[in-house]
C-alpha angles and dihedrals in degrees: 000000000000122000133181130181117212125194117239108251095170140351096261100111095177091054088054090050092051089053099043105022095217123175099204131044123194125208136160117275090237085081094052112116094017117133091240096054094040086058091048089051090055095046096045093045086064091061097038100259120141120209113216119196116215119209119258113261112215112225095020116112116196087196092056091045090051092048092049092050092048090050092050090049091048096245 
């Protein structure tokens, strides 16, 4: 099994799929059931991509993680 994580550069998920040709996308379960992600589910099902929702982790801030990584990378 081959896995690659790709940083989000913009909100265009289909553009990311065209570039990386992934077959699974992971997102926090706080998005599950939203109109936006329901639409993504429909669009990605057409190209064979599954969307997996990861459980919310109390006390973990994705914003803080992103900022820390950017700081470490000097951005």
